[in-house]
PAGU-366089 format. One record per residue: x, y, z negated of N, C-alpha, C, O in turn; residue in one letter; residue number from 1. Coordinates in nm, 2 decimals. Last residue first. Layout:
N
    n_X    n_Y    n_Z   ca_X   ca_Y   ca_Z    c_X    c_Y    c_Z    o_X    o_Y    o_Z aa   i
      X      Y      Z      X      Y      Z      X      Y      Z      X      Y      Z  A NUM
...
END
This chain:
103
    n_X    n_Y    n_Z   ca_X   ca_Y   ca_Z    c_X    c_Y    c_Z    o_X    o_Y    o_Z aa   i
   0.58   0.77   1.83   0.55   0.86   1.94   0.72   0.86   1.99   0.75   0.93   2.08  G 103
   0.26   0.64   1.65   0.36   0.65   1.72   0.45   0.74   1.82   0.38   0.79   1.91  L 102
   0.11   0.87   1.43   0.12   0.84   1.53   0.23   0.81   1.57   0.33   0.89   1.55  Y 101
  -0.08   1.05   1.15   0.00   1.00   1.21   0.03   0.89   1.33  -0.06   0.81   1.34  W 100
  -0.28   1.15   1.08  -0.21   1.25   1.16  -0.05   1.18   1.19   0.05   1.23   1.23  G  99
  -0.32   1.04   0.78  -0.37   1.14   0.85  -0.28   1.19   0.96  -0.19   1.27   0.93  P  98
  -0.10   0.69   0.76  -0.17   0.81   0.75  -0.27   0.93   0.84  -0.29   0.90   0.96  P  97
  -0.35   0.44   0.85  -0.23   0.49   0.95  -0.29   0.63   0.86  -0.40   0.67   0.86  T  96
  -0.49   0.11   0.89  -0.50   0.20   0.78  -0.35   0.24   0.84  -0.26   0.16   0.88  W  95
  -0.51  -0.17   1.00  -0.59  -0.05   1.03  -0.58   0.06   1.00  -0.66   0.13   1.05  T  94
  -0.40  -0.31   0.79  -0.31  -0.33   0.97  -0.39  -0.16   1.01  -0.33  -0.06   1.04  V  93
  -0.40  -0.22   0.49  -0.44  -0.26   0.59  -0.38  -0.24   0.72  -0.32  -0.13   0.74  P  92
  -0.09  -0.20   0.30  -0.20  -0.15   0.36  -0.28  -0.19   0.43  -0.20  -0.24   0.51  V  91
   0.11  -0.26   0.01   0.08  -0.30   0.16  -0.09  -0.20   0.13  -0.16  -0.17   0.04  S  90
   0.20   0.00  -0.26   0.18  -0.16  -0.21   0.15  -0.14  -0.06   0.16  -0.03  -0.01  H  89
   0.32   0.21  -0.51   0.36   0.16  -0.34   0.26  -0.03  -0.34   0.28  -0.14  -0.41  A  88
   0.25   0.46  -0.72   0.17   0.37  -0.69   0.29   0.32  -0.54   0.33   0.41  -0.48  S  87
   0.25   0.70  -1.02   0.33   0.60  -0.89   0.27   0.50  -0.86   0.24   0.43  -0.96  F  86
   0.06   0.96  -1.13   0.09   0.80  -1.10   0.17   0.77  -0.95   0.16   0.81  -0.83  E  85
   0.00   1.26  -1.20   0.15   1.20  -1.21   0.15   1.08  -1.16   0.26   1.06  -1.12  E  84
  -0.26   1.32  -1.21  -0.23   1.27  -1.31  -0.05   1.22  -1.31   0.01   1.17  -1.41  C  83
  -0.17   1.50  -0.91  -0.28   1.54  -1.03  -0.27   1.44  -1.17  -0.28   1.51  -1.27  H  82
  -0.09   1.36  -0.77  -0.01   1.49  -0.82  -0.09   1.52  -0.87  -0.08   1.64  -0.88  T  81
   0.03   0.98  -0.72  -0.09   1.14  -0.72  -0.01   1.25  -0.82   0.08   1.23  -0.90  C  80
   0.21   0.93  -0.47   0.22   0.98  -0.63   0.11   1.02  -0.61   0.07   1.09  -0.51  T  79
   0.36   0.65  -0.30   0.28   0.75  -0.29   0.23   0.82  -0.44   0.22   0.73  -0.53  Y  78
   0.41   0.40   0.00   0.36   0.48  -0.16   0.38   0.62  -0.16   0.40   0.70  -0.07  A  77
   0.36   0.13   0.19   0.29   0.27   0.12   0.33   0.28  -0.02   0.31   0.22  -0.12  V  76
   0.33  -0.07   0.48   0.35  -0.03   0.29   0.36   0.10   0.30   0.37   0.17   0.40  E  75
   0.17  -0.32   0.71   0.23  -0.19   0.65   0.25  -0.20   0.53   0.21  -0.29   0.46  G  74
   0.22  -0.65   0.68   0.17  -0.60   0.68   0.26  -0.39   0.68   0.38  -0.35   0.66  L  73
   0.47  -0.84   0.95   0.41  -0.77   0.80   0.33  -0.71   0.79   0.32  -0.66   0.91  T  72
   0.27  -0.92   1.21   0.43  -1.01   1.09   0.44  -0.95   0.99   0.41  -1.02   0.89  A  71
   0.03  -1.01   1.33   0.09  -0.91   1.25   0.19  -1.00   1.19   0.18  -1.11   1.14  V  70
   0.01  -1.09   1.70  -0.01  -1.07   1.57   0.07  -1.03   1.44   0.19  -1.02   1.46  T  69
   0.10  -1.07   1.97   0.01  -0.92   1.88  -0.02  -0.96   1.74  -0.06  -0.87   1.66  G  68
   0.32  -1.21   2.06   0.20  -1.26   2.07   0.13  -1.12   2.04   0.09  -1.08   2.15  D  67
   0.57  -1.10   1.93   0.51  -1.13   2.04   0.36  -1.11   2.12   0.32  -1.03   2.21  R  66
   0.45  -0.95   1.60   0.52  -1.07   1.67   0.51  -1.06   1.83   0.41  -1.00   1.86  R  65
   0.46  -0.65   1.44   0.38  -0.73   1.52   0.50  -0.81   1.57   0.61  -0.77   1.59  Y  64
   0.48  -0.44   1.14   0.52  -0.52   1.25   0.45  -0.60   1.35   0.34  -0.61   1.31  T  63
   0.28  -0.15   1.00   0.31  -0.30   1.03   0.38  -0.33   1.16   0.35  -0.27   1.27  P  62
   0.51   0.16   0.91   0.39   0.05   0.96   0.43  -0.11   0.97   0.53  -0.18   0.96  P  61
   0.59   0.29   0.61   0.65   0.20   0.69   0.55   0.11   0.77   0.50   0.00   0.73  I  60
   0.58   0.56   0.48   0.51   0.54   0.49   0.57   0.43   0.60   0.61   0.49   0.70  Y  59
   0.60   0.78   0.15   0.67   0.65   0.25   0.57   0.62   0.31   0.46   0.64   0.26  T  58
   0.48   0.93  -0.01   0.61   0.96  -0.02   0.69   0.90   0.15   0.78   0.94   0.22  E  57
   0.18   1.14  -0.06   0.25   1.08   0.08   0.36   1.03   0.05   0.43   1.12   0.10  L  56
   0.00   1.26  -0.27   0.10   1.30  -0.19   0.14   1.20  -0.13   0.13   1.13  -0.22  Y  55
  -0.32   1.25  -0.35  -0.29   1.17  -0.32  -0.15   1.27  -0.23  -0.19   1.35  -0.15  V  54
  -0.57   1.37  -0.39  -0.45   1.46  -0.50  -0.34   1.35  -0.43  -0.23   1.40  -0.46  F  53
  -0.77   1.22  -0.32  -0.77   1.37  -0.31  -0.62   1.44  -0.34  -0.59   1.56  -0.30  E  52
  -0.82   0.97  -0.36  -0.75   0.98  -0.26  -0.71   1.17  -0.28  -0.60   1.20  -0.25  D  51
  -0.98   0.85  -0.68  -0.97   0.90  -0.52  -0.86   0.91  -0.44  -0.77   0.83  -0.48  T  50
  -0.94   0.79  -0.94  -1.01   0.72  -0.82  -1.05   0.78  -0.74  -1.18   0.78  -0.72  R  49
  -0.73   0.87  -1.14  -0.82   0.91  -1.10  -0.96   0.86  -1.03  -1.06   0.90  -1.07  C  48
  -0.61   0.58  -1.12  -0.65   0.66  -1.30  -0.77   0.81  -1.23  -0.89   0.82  -1.27  R  47
  -0.53   0.50  -0.91  -0.62   0.43  -1.02  -0.69   0.51  -1.12  -0.80   0.49  -1.18  D  46
  -0.56   0.66  -0.60  -0.52   0.62  -0.75  -0.58   0.61  -0.86  -0.66   0.69  -0.91  C  45
  -0.52   0.50  -0.34  -0.59   0.62  -0.38  -0.53   0.55  -0.54  -0.48   0.45  -0.58  T  44
  -0.41   0.39   0.02  -0.37   0.50  -0.11  -0.48   0.52  -0.19  -0.57   0.57  -0.12  P  43
  -0.64   0.08   0.04  -0.62   0.23   0.13  -0.55   0.30   0.00  -0.60   0.27  -0.11  K  42
  -0.47  -0.24   0.02  -0.61  -0.13   0.04  -0.53  -0.02   0.05  -0.40   0.00   0.07  G  41
  -0.36  -0.51  -0.13  -0.37  -0.44   0.02  -0.48  -0.35  -0.01  -0.59  -0.39  -0.05  V  40
  -0.17  -0.61  -0.39  -0.29  -0.53  -0.35  -0.27  -0.51  -0.25  -0.16  -0.47  -0.23  Y  39
   0.08  -0.78  -0.50  -0.02  -0.86  -0.42  -0.17  -0.76  -0.35  -0.25  -0.82  -0.28  G  38
   0.20  -0.61  -0.64   0.32  -0.70  -0.56   0.22  -0.76  -0.51   0.27  -0.86  -0.45  S  37
   0.23  -0.28  -0.71   0.16  -0.37  -0.69   0.24  -0.46  -0.60   0.31  -0.43  -0.51  D  36
   0.51  -0.10  -0.91   0.46  -0.10  -0.79   0.35  -0.23  -0.78   0.37  -0.30  -0.88  T  35
   0.56   0.20  -1.12   0.53   0.09  -1.10   0.50   0.03  -0.96   0.46   0.11  -0.88  S  34
   0.76   0.42  -1.31   0.72   0.37  -1.18   0.63   0.22  -1.19   0.65   0.14  -1.28  R  33
   0.93   0.45  -1.51   0.81   0.51  -1.55   0.72   0.53  -1.39   0.64   0.61  -1.35  G  32
   1.19   0.34  -1.53   1.17   0.47  -1.43   1.07   0.51  -1.41   1.06   0.60  -1.32  T  31
   1.20   0.15  -1.77   1.29   0.26  -1.75   1.30   0.38  -1.62   1.38   0.47  -1.61  G  30
   1.11  -0.12  -1.54   1.14  -0.05  -1.68   1.22   0.06  -1.62   1.27   0.07  -1.52  L  29
   0.82  -0.10  -1.33   0.94  -0.12  -1.34   1.05  -0.03  -1.45   1.08   0.09  -1.45  N  28
   0.54  -0.32  -1.38   0.61  -0.18  -1.41   0.75  -0.21  -1.40   0.80  -0.32  -1.43  A  27
   0.32  -0.39  -1.19   0.44  -0.44  -1.26   0.52  -0.37  -1.31   0.62  -0.37  -1.24  Q  26
  -0.02  -0.48  -1.10   0.08  -0.40  -1.12   0.19  -0.47  -1.24   0.17  -0.55  -1.33  R  25
  -0.23  -0.67  -1.08  -0.07  -0.72  -1.03   0.02  -0.61  -1.04   0.13  -0.63  -0.99  T  24
  -0.46  -0.71  -1.12  -0.41  -0.66  -1.22  -0.29  -0.73  -1.19  -0.25  -0.83  -1.26  S  23
  -0.71  -0.61  -0.86  -0.63  -0.71  -0.91  -0.58  -0.65  -1.01  -0.63  -0.54  -1.04  P  22
  -1.00  -0.38  -0.85  -0.83  -0.39  -0.81  -0.81  -0.54  -0.95  -0.86  -0.56  -1.06  R  21
  -1.28  -0.44  -0.76  -1.16  -0.41  -0.85  -1.06  -0.45  -0.79  -1.04  -0.54  -0.71  A  20
  -1.43  -0.57  -0.48  -1.47  -0.46  -0.56  -1.33  -0.35  -0.67  -1.30  -0.24  -0.65  T  19
  -1.16  -0.75  -0.28  -1.27  -0.75  -0.39  -1.28  -0.57  -0.42  -1.20  -0.48  -0.39  P  18
  -1.15  -0.73   0.09  -1.10  -0.73  -0.10  -1.20  -0.71  -0.16  -1.31  -0.66  -0.12  L  17
  -1.19  -1.04   0.28  -1.25  -0.90   0.20  -1.15  -0.88   0.09  -1.09  -0.96   0.02  P  16
  -0.89  -1.15   0.45  -1.04  -1.19   0.36  -1.09  -1.07   0.27  -1.01  -1.01   0.19  R  15
  -0.69  -1.29   0.74  -0.75  -1.21   0.62  -0.87  -1.19   0.57  -0.97  -1.22   0.64  A  14
  -0.54  -1.45   0.81  -0.59  -1.49   0.71  -0.66  -1.34   0.61  -0.67  -1.31   0.49  H  13
  -0.51  -1.29   1.04  -0.55  -1.41   1.11  -0.60  -1.47   0.96  -0.70  -1.54   0.96  A  12
  -0.36  -1.10   0.91  -0.45  -1.02   1.02  -0.56  -1.21   1.02  -0.68  -1.22   1.00  S  11
  -0.15  -1.23   0.67  -0.15  -1.16   0.80  -0.31  -1.13   0.79  -0.37  -1.13   0.68  S  10
   0.03  -1.33   0.36  -0.09  -1.24   0.42  -0.05  -1.21   0.63   0.05  -1.18   0.69  L   9
   0.26  -1.34   0.26   0.18  -1.43   0.24   0.05  -1.39   0.33  -0.03  -1.48   0.33  H   8
   0.41  -1.16   0.20   0.48  -1.24   0.32   0.38  -1.32   0.37   0.38  -1.37   0.48  T   7
   0.43  -0.86   0.10   0.37  -0.98   0.13   0.40  -1.04   0.27   0.41  -1.00   0.38  N   6
   0.71  -0.65  -0.07   0.65  -0.72   0.11   0.58  -0.84   0.06   0.65  -0.92  -0.01  R   5
   0.67  -0.37  -0.30   0.67  -0.54  -0.28   0.68  -0.57  -0.13   0.62  -0.49  -0.06  A   4
   0.99  -0.12  -0.17   0.85  -0.15  -0.21   0.81  -0.35  -0.21   0.88  -0.43  -0.15  T   3
   1.25   0.06  -0.36   1.18  -0.05  -0.25   1.02  -0.08  -0.31   0.97  -0.07  -0.42  T   2
   1.44   0.34  -0.36   1.28   0.30  -0.39   1.28   0.18  -0.26   1.29   0.18  -0.14  M   1
END
Protein backbone atom coordinates (compact mmCIF):
# COMPACT_ATOMS: atom_id res chain seq x y z
CA UNK A 1 0.00 0.00 0.00
CA UNK A 2 1.34 3.41 -0.89
CA UNK A 3 0.13 6.84 0.07
CA UNK A 4 0.33 10.01 -1.93
CA UNK A 5 3.33 12.23 -1.19
CA UNK A 6 2.65 15.93 -1.30
CA UNK A 7 5.97 17.55 -2.21
CA UNK A 8 4.49 21.01 -2.68
CA UNK A 9 3.51 21.76 0.92
CA UNK A 10 5.76 22.77 3.79
CA UNK A 11 5.26 24.58 7.07
CA UNK A 12 6.64 27.74 5.47
CA UNK A 13 3.79 27.72 2.95
CA UNK A 14 1.03 26.53 5.30
CA UNK A 15 -2.39 28.06 4.85
CA UNK A 16 -5.68 27.47 6.68
CA UNK A 17 -7.55 24.40 5.56
CA UNK A 18 -10.97 24.91 3.99
CA UNK A 19 -13.95 23.70 6.00
CA UNK A 20 -15.02 21.36 3.20
CA UNK A 21 -12.67 18.72 1.91
CA UNK A 22 -11.55 19.25 -1.68
CA UNK A 23 -12.62 16.62 -4.15
CA UNK A 24 -9.18 15.16 -4.85
CA UNK A 25 -10.09 11.57 -4.03
CA UNK A 26 -8.83 9.07 -6.57
CA UNK A 27 -10.06 5.50 -6.59
CA UNK A 28 -7.58 2.68 -6.98
CA UNK A 29 -9.41 0.52 -9.49
CA UNK A 30 -10.10 -3.03 -8.46
CA UNK A 31 -9.08 -2.63 -4.82
CA UNK A 32 -12.06 -0.75 -3.40
CA UNK A 33 -9.61 1.67 -1.80
CA UNK A 34 -9.03 5.34 -2.38
CA UNK A 35 -6.34 7.88 -1.55
CA UNK A 36 -6.26 11.65 -1.42
CA UNK A 37 -3.67 13.34 -3.57
CA UNK A 38 -3.52 16.76 -1.95
CA UNK A 39 -5.60 16.83 1.23
CA UNK A 40 -3.85 17.56 4.52
CA UNK A 41 -5.89 17.00 7.68
CA UNK A 42 -6.58 14.89 10.74
CA UNK A 43 -7.89 11.36 10.10
CA UNK A 44 -11.69 11.61 9.94
CA UNK A 45 -14.19 9.44 8.09
CA UNK A 46 -15.83 11.34 5.22
CA UNK A 47 -19.02 9.31 5.43
CA UNK A 48 -19.44 9.22 9.25
CA UNK A 49 -17.95 12.73 9.76
CA UNK A 50 -16.14 11.58 12.90
CA UNK A 51 -12.88 10.00 14.02
CA UNK A 52 -14.66 7.79 16.56
CA UNK A 53 -14.39 4.61 14.46
CA UNK A 54 -11.01 5.31 12.80
CA UNK A 55 -8.54 2.40 12.89
CA UNK A 56 -5.04 3.59 12.01
CA UNK A 57 -3.29 1.21 9.65
CA UNK A 58 -0.04 3.11 9.10
CA UNK A 59 1.54 6.36 10.23
CA UNK A 60 4.70 7.80 8.73
CA UNK A 61 6.01 10.77 10.73
CA UNK A 62 7.16 13.98 9.02
CA UNK A 63 10.81 14.40 8.10
CA UNK A 64 12.83 17.51 8.83
CA UNK A 65 15.81 19.17 7.21
CA UNK A 66 18.93 20.07 9.19
CA UNK A 67 17.71 23.66 9.58
CA UNK A 68 14.51 22.43 11.27
CA UNK A 69 12.10 23.05 8.40
CA UNK A 70 9.72 20.33 7.27
CA UNK A 71 11.02 18.24 4.37
CA UNK A 72 7.91 16.02 3.99
CA UNK A 73 4.62 15.94 5.84
CA UNK A 74 3.55 12.94 7.87
CA UNK A 75 1.24 10.43 6.21
CA UNK A 76 -1.54 8.30 7.60
CA UNK A 77 -3.63 5.43 6.24
CA UNK A 78 -6.76 4.35 8.06
CA UNK A 79 -10.08 2.52 7.84
CA UNK A 80 -13.39 3.49 9.42
CA UNK A 81 -14.58 0.37 11.24
CA UNK A 82 -18.19 1.61 11.14
CA UNK A 83 -18.65 2.05 7.37
CA UNK A 84 -15.43 0.31 6.18
CA UNK A 85 -14.17 3.32 4.19
CA UNK A 86 -10.40 3.42 3.59
CA UNK A 87 -8.47 6.67 3.27
CA UNK A 88 -4.86 7.82 3.16
CA UNK A 89 -3.43 11.34 3.09
CA UNK A 90 -0.91 13.73 4.59
CA UNK A 91 -1.43 15.03 8.12
CA UNK A 92 -0.47 18.37 9.70
CA UNK A 93 3.00 18.50 11.25
CA UNK A 94 1.41 19.04 14.68
CA UNK A 95 -0.69 15.83 14.48
CA UNK A 96 0.49 12.46 15.79
CA UNK A 97 -1.52 9.35 16.67
CA UNK A 98 -2.71 9.22 20.30
CA UNK A 99 0.03 7.75 22.48
CA UNK A 100 2.64 7.92 19.70
CA UNK A 101 6.15 9.08 20.48
CA UNK A 102 9.65 8.70 19.11
CA UNK A 103 11.38 6.11 21.21
